[in-house]
C-alpha positions, 0 to 999 in steps of 0.5 A: 522456445526459451523461457528467460525467467529462471533467474528472476528476482521476483517470485511472481516471475519465477512462477512462470519460469516453466511455462511453454511461453517464450517469456522475456523480462522487461528490457531493451533486448525484448523490444529489439527482438520484437523489432527484429522479428517485426512482431508486437509485444504482449505485456502481461502484468500481475503479482504473486498473490493475485488469484486471477493471475493464477487462473489465467496462468493455469488456463492459458500460459500453461497450455501448449497450443495457446503458448504456441500462438503467443510465441509465433506472433509476439515477443512476450514480456512478464512484469511483476507490478510490485517490482516495477510499479512504474511500468504497471502505472503507465500501462494501467493508465493505457488499459483504463483509457482503452477499456474503461476499467483496469485490474490484474492480470493486465494484458497489453499489446505494444508497438516497438516504441513501447506504446499501447494499442490494445489492452485488457485484463483477464482473458479466458482460454476460449471466448464467452458471451461478452468476453473474448478468449485469449486465442481469438484476441491473439489472432485478431491482434496479430492480424491487425498488426500484419494487415492494418499497421497504419490503424495500429500506429494511429491507435498507439499514437492517440493513446500515447498523446492522451496519456502525455497530459500536462500537470494539472493547474495549481489550486491553492489548498486551505481549510476550505479544501479540508471541509469540502472533502469532509462533505463529500466523504459524508455523502459517500459514507455507508452508515450501516456497514461503514466504508465508502461506496458499495461492494466490493469494499476496500479498506482505506486507511489513508482516508481514515487517517485524514478523518482522525487528523481532521477530528483532532484538529477541529473537534468534528465528531462526524469525522471520528464517527465515520472512523469508529463505524468503519474500523469496528465493522472491518475488524468484526467481519471476515476480511479481518483474519480472526484466527491469525490476525491481519487483514485480507485484501478487500471485501467482495460484499458491503458488510466486510464479510467475505474477503478476497483472501490475499494478505499484503504487507502494504495493507497491513502496515498501513492498517496497523497504524490507523488502528493504533491512532484510533486507539490513541484517540479513543482507548478502544479495546478492539483497536488495541486488539487489532494492533497487537494481533496484526503486529504479531501476524507481521512478525510471525507470517511475513518476517524474512530470515534477514529481518525484513518483511515479505510482500504477501501471502497468496489467496490460494492454497490446495488449488483453491481460493481461501482454502486455508482460512475457511471452516465447516461447523464440524471443524469448529465443534472439533476445536470446542467452539460454537459455529453459530457464534463464529458465523459458520453455517451448515450452508456455508457463507463462502463456497462449497459449504465453507464459511469465513469466521467473524468476530464473536461476542464472548469466549471462543477457542482462537488458539485451538483453531489456529493450531488446527489451521496450522496443519493445513497446507499454507498459502505461498509467500511472495518473499521479495522485500519491497522498500516502500512497504517495509518502510511503512512496516518500520513506521507502524511497528516502531510507533506501536511498540513505543505506545504499547510498550512492546520493545521487541516491535521497536527492535524489529523496526530498527533491524528492518530499517538497517537492512533496507539501508544496507541492501537497498541503498548505495549511490542509488535506491533500489526497490526490491531484494530477495534473500538478502540480494537486491534486484535491479529495479530502481526505486521510485518516488514512493520508495525514497519518500517512505524511507525518509519518513521511516527515518523520521519516525524512528528518530522520534522513537529511539533517537537520532538527528534526522539527518538521513531522512533530510538527505533523502528528502533533498534527493527526492526533490532533486530527482522527482519533484523538481522535474515532476515525475515519479520514476527515474526509469528511462525505459518507459514512454513519457507521462505525468505523475499519478498524484492520486492515492489508491490502495497505497499512498501516491509517491507525490503525496508521500513526498509532500509529507516527507518535505513537510516533515523535513521542514519541521526538523529544520524549522523551515516554513511549510510552503514547499509541501503546500505547493506540492499539494496544490498541484493535486488539489483537484483530487479533493473533489474525490477524497476517497482517492486522495486520503493521504494528500488530505492527511498531509494537508491536515498536518500543514494546516496545524503546523506541522508541530515540532515536539523537542523532548529534552525530558525522557520521562515525558517521551511517551506522552509526546508520542501520544499527541493527536496533533496532526503531523506532530514531529517528535525529536529526541536529538538534532536541530530541534534541541540544539542549544535548549536546556534539558529537563523540559519539552518544547512544543513549537510551530516553525521554531516559535515555541510554547513555554517549555514545560516539565508538567505532564498536564501542561504538555498534554494540553499543548499536544491535545492528548485527550483526557480519555487517552489510554496513555498517561 
């Protein structure tokens, strides 16, 4: 047995380096070995902060007898879904097609042409009612491969054909698209606890960004009411870490009370920004508090020594999910707090008599509880640097730093941006690094688009001509948009671009935003971005899966709006604009040949009268009278 994961970049793969399983990393060598031995491939996909991934690892991959079955009958490949989102997306589509559901850990059996023919998610170490055990699955799949090869090949071909669908037909996007999405979201909305649908509930920052933009453009009060209801409830429950700041992955209940405890950079970067935009719109003290605490969480808990941000914190510590975050009444009293005020009960709201803290009304010993919690064993940290996620953190910290007058956040954003360019970009864009050394996985569409958007955001905050962002947009159009794909990898079976937004924006909708923003910098029409959105317009029928695409549509319907700031005293006011997709520039093409001392608000380089009057500018930018900014 030879486990080949010891030199992996991914901490998730390194967690499995001591397994008795003969693991391979994804690559042609593994498939050549499967062909040489005439055995199928067992592909296991997960990520470091995944609770059930840990459970399956402990139950099965560390078990010598189960490992022996795996080694005898299969070539076993382990993949970190965050390092190779293209592999994850390809085989998650296959898993969903085969089983009707997906999730992690994901277990997929492949033939020598990398085609899936059987799949599942978590398999226990022994069969249970309604759930086959992994040993039984292994024996059944190995037997089918040996004795029913034609049926296996037929199944693999059918799944591959199902997945290799053509791109959807174009459906023009318009004001009607936005209004139809609003009606559907209103149907899905939970008026009691906020959010959309029933438990488990995931935060949907992209949907709320759309609602904020729609409200800003149309004045639709129902859009803002859904945002305020949901973001208030999320910040009050246990899914938000009341002691240390930052959000957990999702809530297992409809009230946002009990979380799944992993904390992801991608979630927190996106949520920080939508809470910031809610504060910009309303001046909500709660929104500002969440922004400040989440930004401090990112800098305190996830920042790497090099100045980027780690991918996640584990859900587990001390071998138990949530152990770092839950409390007993006695522990609360020891810190001088009132358990009832914090939702901590004698019976417990979580497991084993433990409770998750909820937001109290009134004073409470937050600092003392944080000091006590710091003495506990900490959850493990996945310290790989994911390019797109770090780019979102750059955008959020830069914008929050500018609006809340926190220059240290802006400095952190600039440092991170510079590191991304230094380590992740040369003649190619690379998705991940660790300890300042990049891994071999190439960037996907979301990486190119997110880095371009981070460039544009920083150009509006600290200056710059936007040239690097525009160059990245040109490159992503050439590599991904024109050939209509979201990966440059050549080691995957063919498939179509996944245009839906899920826990994070799709590469396609991010690219549409980047194309639209570059058009604003260059003074070009928004036609290319609208055409990209039209390819995914059928998703407007399911707006909770197209929040970012709808946000981009709002920006396109409103302009986008170019704000060329030639008067430094009005810079912060320009950043306070609630106009969807407002592009702020301190230098570059938007200001060429324009006299100083004023601000120009333009749409396609057709400008309102330049002004140095804050009240006039506030009207042009729809900065509300209730805005917390001057």
